C-alpha positions as CSV (number, residue, x, y, z in Angstrom):
1,M,105.8,159.8,109.8
2,Q,105.0,160.8,106.3
3,I,105.3,158.2,103.6
4,A,106.9,159.3,100.3
5,K,104.6,159.0,97.3
6,K,107.0,156.7,95.4
7,D,107.2,154.4,98.4
8,L,103.4,154.3,98.6
9,L,103.2,153.4,94.9
10,K,105.8,150.7,95.4
11,F,103.6,149.3,98.3
12,H,100.5,149.3,96.1
13,Y,102.4,147.6,93.3
14,W,103.7,144.9,95.7
15,Y,100.2,144.4,97.3
16,Y,98.5,144.0,93.9
17,N,101.1,141.6,92.5
18,S,101.8,139.6,95.7
19,V,98.4,139.5,97.4
20,L,95.5,140.4,95.1
21,Q,96.9,138.6,92.1
22,N,97.3,135.4,94.2
23,R,93.7,135.6,95.1
24,K,92.4,135.9,91.6
25,I,90.3,133.0,90.2
26,V,90.7,132.5,86.4
27,N,88.7,130.1,84.2
28,K,91.6,128.9,82.0
29,F,95.0,127.3,82.6
30,I,97.7,129.9,82.7
31,P,101.1,128.7,84.3
32,T,101.6,132.0,86.1
33,E,98.2,132.0,87.8
34,R,97.4,130.1,91.1
35,I,93.7,129.3,91.0
36,V,91.9,127.9,88.0
37,I,88.2,126.9,87.9
38,H,87.1,125.8,84.4
39,P,83.3,125.9,84.0
40,G,83.0,122.9,81.7
41,D,84.2,119.5,80.8
42,C,87.6,118.5,82.1
43,M,88.8,117.4,78.7
44,E,88.5,120.9,77.5
45,L,90.7,122.2,80.3
46,L,93.2,119.3,80.0
47,K,93.8,120.0,76.3
48,T,95.1,123.5,77.2
49,I,97.6,122.3,79.8
50,P,101.2,121.9,78.6
51,D,102.9,118.5,78.9
52,E,104.4,117.6,82.3
53,S,103.0,120.7,84.0
54,L,101.1,119.1,86.9
55,Q,102.7,117.6,90.0
56,L,99.6,115.9,91.4
57,V,96.3,114.8,89.9
58,V,93.9,114.0,92.6
59,T,90.2,113.4,92.2
60,S,87.1,111.4,93.0
61,P,85.4,110.7,89.7
62,P,81.7,109.8,89.3
63,Y,81.1,106.2,90.3
64,N,78.5,105.7,87.5
65,I,75.7,105.2,90.0
66,G,73.3,107.8,88.6
67,K,74.0,110.9,90.7
68,E,72.8,114.3,89.4
69,Y,76.2,115.2,88.0
70,E,76.7,112.1,86.0
71,K,74.9,110.1,83.2
72,R,74.8,106.5,84.1
73,L,76.6,104.4,81.5
74,K,77.3,100.7,80.8
75,L,80.5,99.8,82.6
76,G,82.5,99.4,79.4
77,S,81.5,102.8,78.2
78,Y,82.3,104.3,81.6
79,L,85.8,102.8,81.6
80,E,86.4,104.1,78.1
81,Q,85.5,107.6,79.3
82,Q,87.7,107.3,82.3
83,A,90.6,106.0,80.2
84,A,90.5,109.0,77.9
85,I,90.7,111.4,80.8
86,I,93.4,109.4,82.6
87,Q,95.5,109.4,79.4
88,E,95.3,113.2,79.2
89,C,96.2,113.5,82.9
90,V,99.3,111.3,82.4
91,R,100.4,113.6,79.5
92,C,100.1,116.6,81.7
93,L,101.8,114.9,84.7
94,S,105.4,115.8,85.7
95,P,108.0,112.9,85.5
96,H,108.2,113.3,89.3
97,G,104.4,113.5,89.7
98,S,101.6,111.4,91.2
99,I,98.0,110.5,90.3
100,C,95.6,109.6,93.1
101,W,92.2,108.3,92.0
102,Q,89.7,107.9,94.8
103,V,86.9,105.5,94.1
104,G,84.2,103.3,95.6
105,N,82.0,100.6,94.0
106,Y,79.9,100.4,90.9
107,V,76.6,98.8,91.8
108,D,74.7,96.8,89.2
109,N,71.5,95.1,90.4
110,G,72.8,94.6,93.9
111,T,76.2,93.3,92.7
112,I,79.2,95.4,93.5
113,I,82.3,95.9,91.3
114,P,85.2,97.6,93.0
115,L,86.2,100.4,90.6
116,D,89.8,100.4,91.6
117,T,90.2,96.8,90.3
118,V,88.8,97.6,86.9
119,L,90.6,101.0,86.6
120,Y,94.0,99.5,87.5
121,P,94.8,98.1,84.0
122,I,94.2,101.6,82.5
123,F,96.9,103.2,84.6
124,T,99.4,100.4,84.1
125,K,99.0,100.3,80.3
126,L,100.0,104.0,80.4
127,G,103.2,103.0,82.1
128,L,102.3,104.2,85.6
129,K,103.4,102.3,88.7
130,M,101.2,101.8,91.7
131,R,102.8,102.8,95.0
132,N,99.9,102.3,97.4
133,R,96.3,101.2,97.6
134,I,95.1,103.4,100.4
135,I,92.0,102.4,102.3
136,W,89.9,105.3,103.5
137,H,87.7,104.1,106.3
138,F,84.7,106.0,107.6
139,E,81.8,105.1,109.9
140,H,78.7,106.7,108.3
141,G,76.8,105.9,105.1
142,L,74.0,103.9,103.6
143,H,72.6,101.1,105.7
144,C,72.3,97.9,103.7
145,S,69.8,95.1,104.4
146,R,71.1,92.4,102.1
147,R,74.9,92.8,102.5
148,F,77.3,94.5,105.0
149,S,77.2,98.3,104.8
150,G,80.1,99.8,102.9
151,R,82.4,101.8,105.1
152,Y,85.5,102.3,103.0
153,E,86.7,103.6,99.7
154,T,90.1,103.3,98.1
155,I,92.7,105.8,96.8
156,I,94.9,104.2,94.2
157,W,98.2,106.1,94.0
158,F,100.3,105.8,90.9
159,T,103.6,107.6,89.9
160,K,105.0,108.3,86.5
161,S,108.5,107.2,87.3
162,D,110.6,105.8,90.1
163,E,111.9,109.4,90.9
164,Y,108.8,110.8,92.5
165,V,108.2,113.4,95.2
166,F,107.3,111.9,98.6
167,N,107.5,114.0,101.8
168,L,106.7,111.8,104.8
169,D,107.5,114.2,107.6
170,P,104.6,116.7,107.0
171,V,102.1,113.9,107.3
172,R,103.4,111.8,110.2
173,V,100.9,111.0,113.0
174,P,101.5,110.7,116.8
175,Q,103.4,107.6,118.0
176,K,101.4,105.0,119.9
177,Y,104.3,104.4,122.2
178,P,106.5,107.5,122.1
179,G,108.6,106.3,125.1
180,K,109.7,103.0,123.3
181,K,113.5,102.3,123.4
182,Y,115.9,100.0,121.7
183,F,116.6,97.1,124.1
184,K,119.7,95.8,122.4
185,G,122.4,96.6,119.8
186,P,124.4,99.8,119.5
187,N,121.4,102.0,120.2
188,A,120.3,100.2,123.3
189,G,118.6,102.5,125.8
190,K,117.9,105.2,123.1
191,Y,114.4,106.1,122.0
192,S,113.5,104.1,118.9
193,C,110.6,106.3,117.7
194,N,110.9,109.2,115.2
195,P,110.3,112.4,117.3
196,L,108.2,113.8,114.4
197,G,105.7,110.9,114.6
198,K,105.1,107.7,112.7
199,N,104.1,106.8,109.1
200,P,100.3,107.0,108.9
201,G,100.2,103.7,107.0
202,D,97.8,102.8,104.2
203,L,94.6,102.6,106.3
204,W,93.3,106.2,107.0
205,I,90.4,106.7,109.4
206,I,88.9,110.0,108.5
207,P,85.2,110.9,108.9
208,N,83.3,111.4,105.6
209,V,81.3,114.5,105.0
210,K,77.8,113.7,106.2
211,S,75.0,115.6,107.9
212,N,76.7,117.2,110.9
213,H,80.2,117.5,109.4
214,V,81.5,121.0,109.6
215,E,82.3,121.1,105.9
216,K,78.9,119.8,104.7
217,T,77.4,121.5,101.6
218,D,74.6,120.5,99.2
219,H,77.0,118.2,97.2
220,P,76.1,114.5,97.9
221,C,79.6,113.1,97.6
222,Q,82.0,115.6,99.1
223,F,85.7,115.1,99.9
224,P,86.9,116.0,103.4
225,V,89.7,118.6,103.2
226,E,92.0,116.7,105.5
227,L,92.0,113.7,103.2
228,I,93.4,115.8,100.3
229,E,95.7,117.7,102.6
230,R,97.6,114.5,103.5
231,L,98.1,113.7,99.8
232,I,99.1,117.2,98.8
233,L,101.6,117.6,101.7
234,S,103.2,114.3,100.9
235,M,103.3,114.3,97.1
236,T,103.9,118.0,96.2
237,N,106.1,120.9,97.1
238,E,105.2,124.6,97.5
239,G,104.3,126.2,94.2
240,D,103.4,122.9,92.5
241,W,100.2,122.5,90.5
242,V,97.5,120.3,91.9
243,F,94.8,119.3,89.4
244,D,91.3,117.8,89.9
245,P,89.4,116.9,86.7
246,F,86.1,116.4,88.7
247,L,86.3,119.4,91.0
248,G,82.9,119.2,92.8
249,T,82.9,121.8,95.6
250,G,86.6,122.7,95.2
251,T,88.1,120.7,98.1
252,S,91.3,119.9,96.1
253,I,92.0,123.5,95.3
254,I,91.2,124.6,98.9
255,A,93.7,122.1,100.2
256,A,96.3,123.2,97.6
257,I,96.2,126.9,98.3
258,R,96.1,126.3,102.1
259,H,99.6,124.9,101.7
260,K,100.9,127.3,99.2
261,R,100.4,125.2,96.1
262,R,98.5,126.1,92.9
263,G,95.1,124.5,92.2
264,A,93.2,123.9,89.0
265,G,90.1,121.9,88.2
266,A,86.9,121.6,86.1
267,E,83.3,121.4,87.0
268,T,80.2,121.2,84.8
269,L,77.3,122.1,87.1
270,P,76.9,125.9,87.7
271,K,75.7,125.5,91.3
272,Y,78.8,123.6,92.3
273,I,81.0,126.2,90.4
274,M,79.4,128.9,92.5
275,L,79.8,126.9,95.7
276,T,83.5,126.2,94.8
277,K,84.2,129.9,94.3
278,Q,82.4,130.8,97.6
279,R,84.4,128.2,99.5
280,I,87.7,129.3,98.0
281,E,87.0,132.9,98.8
282,Q,86.3,131.9,102.4
283,E,89.6,129.9,102.5
284,L,91.5,132.9,101.2
285,A,89.8,135.1,103.8
286,G,90.6,132.6,106.6
287,T,86.9,132.0,107.4
288,L,86.3,128.5,105.9
289,K,85.4,126.0,108.6
290,T,87.1,122.6,108.1
291,R,87.8,119.6,110.3
292,P,91.5,119.9,111.4
293,M,93.9,117.3,109.9
294,N,94.7,114.5,112.3
295,K,92.0,115.4,114.7
296,P,90.9,112.3,116.6
297,V,87.7,110.6,115.5
298,Y,84.6,111.7,117.4
299,D,84.1,110.1,120.8
300,P,80.4,110.2,121.7
301,I,80.9,109.4,125.4
302,E,83.4,112.3,125.9
303,A,81.0,114.6,123.9
304,G,78.2,113.7,126.3
305,N,75.9,112.6,123.5
306,S,72.6,111.2,124.9
307,L,72.1,109.0,121.9
308,I,74.6,106.5,123.3
309,I,71.9,105.3,125.9
310,T,70.3,102.3,124.2
311,P,66.5,101.7,124.7
312,W,67.1,97.9,125.4
313,T,69.5,98.3,128.3
314,T,66.7,97.7,130.8
315,N,66.7,94.0,129.7
316,K,70.3,93.0,130.7
317,K,69.9,89.5,129.3
318,G,71.2,89.5,125.8
319,A,71.7,93.3,125.7
320,Q,74.1,94.6,123.1
321,M,77.2,96.2,124.5
322,V,77.5,99.9,123.9
323,L,80.4,100.9,121.7
324,L,83.2,102.3,123.8
325,E,81.5,101.1,127.0
326,K,84.1,100.5,129.7
327,P,84.0,96.9,130.9
328,N,84.2,95.8,134.5
329,K,87.8,95.5,135.6
330,K,87.1,91.9,136.7
331,Q,85.9,90.9,133.2
332,R,88.3,88.9,131.0
333,Y,88.0,87.8,127.4
334,A,86.7,84.3,127.2
335,V,88.0,81.7,124.7
336,R,85.1,80.0,122.9
């Protein structure tokens, strides 16, 4: 079948505008674009964004601990810097929008200061309301010798008003007891669980991006994509803008475009800008490897990992129990 020349031109016009244009990466904020990577300070980019343009601001700012992408400041100066950025983010935030600031601890001579506690007043003074303090738990990290090793960080979620976007169904997780039924009342005998799954709660167990994680790059503090996917799916709708002032390796934009949102962010280091562009191109091509959202946490026994065999098991007296080891059926918990 021969295709008319005018139909072929129409196809090329559609392909350029619907496909190629959506894949274009630009370096300044233009409301009609879909992917923005600004090679510079986030304040430069924020000043070009119109009021109330962003639906979700999500980021993991520097923790002021001396990483290569940050200049270590006194805590007061660090908070002033953060306050200026947060204020601009609030200006750009939609009345129905959300801000998710994911942070850990500031460490000063062995003393830790939870950054979410000292950042909280900055958000509330700008009129924002906290909806959740989400605990992100992971099992790998630095091993401390003078305190318990840190294995969690927090996501503080604020909204600009009481009329905010929140879509629970896309982020529901499997029920623990899907066969549970009402035992009394008008619904007695009917299933009591939501068939789409349950609310994931405010404690999220998601592996962090360390050595053997499928998403690992050269960046020392990298977001897992599935963490941001949950925030984007629940707090935005298709076509909305997602903004990350500290873009890193582009995880926020990757999660945004994966779910038909628009993504923008700023990054100062050229090597991370290049890495971000490479990862986004891979995502657009469908070749970027990521850990699937809601995949169960790694089980070393099922994986047949030989490292679960401890060297001290030959001496049974006082031997440490192996994690996930199946106890003898006759064993019972003892009250001590």
